[in-house]
C-alpha positions in Angstrom: 0.0 0.0 0.0 1.9 3.2 1.0 5.4 3.6 -0.3 8.1 6.2 -0.5 5.8 8.4 -2.7 3.9 9.9 0.1 1.7 12.8 -0.9 -1.3 14.4 0.7 -3.4 12.1 -1.5 -1.7 8.9 -0.2 -1.9 10.1 3.4 -5.6 10.9 2.9 -6.3 7.5 1.4 -4.4 5.7 4.2 -6.2 7.7 6.8 -9.5 6.6 5.3 -8.4 2.9 5.1 -8.6 3.0 1.3 -6.3 0.4 -0.4 -4.4 1.8 -3.3 -1.5 1.2 -5.6 0.8 4.0 -6.7 2.0 4.2 -10.3 4.5 6.7 -11.6 5.2 7.9 -15.1 7.3 10.5 -16.9 5.2 13.7 -16.6 4.8 15.7 -19.7 3.4 19.3 -19.4 1.2 19.4 -22.5 -2.0 21.4 -21.7 -5.1 19.5 -22.4 -3.2 16.2 -22.9 -1.6 15.6 -19.5 -4.1 12.8 -18.7 -3.6 11.2 -22.0 0.2 11.1 -21.3 -0.6 9.6 -17.9 -2.7 6.8 -19.4 0.0 6.0 -22.0 2.7 6.3 -19.3 1.2 3.7 -17.1 -0.2 1.6 -20.0 -3.8 1.7 -19.0 -6.9 2.2 -21.2 -8.0 5.9 -21.3 -11.5 5.0 -20.1 -10.1 3.9 -16.7 -7.8 7.0 -16.2 -9.6 10.1 -14.9 -8.4 13.7 -14.9 -9.2 16.1 -12.1 -10.6 19.5 -13.1 -11.4 22.3 -10.7 -14.5 24.3 -11.7 -16.2 27.5 -10.3 -19.9 27.8 -10.5 -21.5 31.2 -10.8 -18.3 32.7 -9.4 -19.4 31.5 -6.0 -18.8 27.8 -5.5 -15.8 25.6 -6.4 -16.3 22.0 -7.3 -13.7 19.2 -8.0 -14.7 17.1 -11.0 -13.1 14.0 -12.4 -13.7 12.6 -15.9 -12.0 10.1 -18.2 -8.9 11.7 -19.7 -10.0 11.3 -23.4 -13.3 13.2 -22.9 -14.3 16.8 -22.5 -16.3 18.2 -19.5 -19.7 19.7 -20.1 -19.6 22.9 -18.0 -23.4 23.4 -18.3 -24.1 20.0 -16.9 -21.8 20.7 -13.9 -23.4 24.1 -13.3 -26.9 22.5 -13.4 -25.9 19.9 -10.8 -25.3 22.6 -8.3 -28.3 24.8 -9.3 -26.0 27.2 -11.1 -26.2 28.9 -14.5 -22.6 29.1 -15.5 -19.4 27.2 -14.8 -15.9 27.8 -15.8 -12.5 26.2 -15.2 -10.8 27.6 -12.2 -7.5 29.4 -13.0 -4.3 27.5 -12.3 -3.1 29.9 -9.6 -6.4 29.8 -7.7 -6.7 26.0 -8.1 -3.2 25.5 -6.7 -3.8 27.8 -3.8 -7.1 26.1 -3.0 -5.9 22.5 -3.3 -2.3 22.7 -2.3 -1.4 20.7 -5.4 0.3 21.8 -8.6 -1.7 21.9 -11.8 -1.0 18.5 -13.5 -0.9 16.9 -10.0 -4.4 17.9 -8.6 -6.2 15.1 -6.9 -9.7 14.8 -5.4 -8.1 13.2 -2.3 -6.2 15.2 0.3 -6.7 18.7 -1.0 -6.0 21.6 1.4 -9.6 22.8 1.1 -12.6 20.4 1.0 -15.0 21.0 -1.8 -17.8 18.9 -3.4 -16.5 16.2 -5.7 -18.3 14.9 -8.8 -17.1 11.8 -10.7 -18.4 11.2 -14.2 -20.9 8.4 -14.0 -18.7 6.2 -16.2 -16.8 5.5 -13.0 -19.6 3.1 -12.0 -18.7 0.7 -14.9 -15.1 0.4 -13.9 -13.4 -2.3 -11.8 -10.4 0.0 -11.1 -10.0 3.7 -11.2 -6.7 5.4 -12.0 -6.4 9.1 -11.0 -3.9 11.7 -10.0 -2.0 10.7 -6.9 -1.2 14.2 -5.6 1.9 15.0 -7.6 3.0 15.3 -11.2 3.8 11.9 -12.6 1.9 10.0 -9.9 -1.3 8.0 -10.4 -3.2 6.1 -7.7 -5.1 2.9 -8.6 -8.1 2.2 -6.4 -11.6 0.8 -6.4 -14.2 3.2 -7.7 -16.5 2.6 -4.7 -13.7 3.6 -2.3 -13.0 6.7 -4.4 -16.6 7.8 -4.2 -17.1 6.9 -0.5 -13.9 8.5 0.9 -14.8 12.0 -0.4 -18.6 11.5 -0.3 -18.7 12.2 -4.0 -21.7 12.2 -6.3 -21.7 10.7 -9.8 -23.4 12.3 -12.8 -23.1 12.6 -16.5 -20.7 15.6 -16.8 -19.0 15.0 -20.1 -19.9 16.3 -23.5 -22.1 13.8 -25.3 -20.4 12.2 -28.2 -22.7 11.9 -31.2 -23.1 8.4 -32.6 -20.9 7.6 -35.5 
């Protein structure tokens, strides 16, 4: 379980008795593609690897969202979940100050400030979830049910609908 790669995320998971496995990869700073690099770096299908995105609703409420790395978030769906009209990505500086993590290393587990967490509903179809482990180049593998439980997350359809081919 825990190893030498202790981060606020791994400490949080350990404190909540959540079994996990840490994976590391060579981090590549490529805006919009960090999660795709992570999936390739650990050799896991993109549908099982989630990226963490911080969102602000109506300039009032911050929410942590997590979606598969190959999909795009639907900001209108996220806003509607919280009774809001508009949602936008939180700026990097504000996201880092709020979470205590660097962009590219933000995790829904162990952030400095507790905010609501929403996982895309596709998490419910997975046997294992791979998500940022609290540092650039670190991914934790854990059971989706444990991920949802330990942060009291909700699940919802929060990605852009892909039209049928």
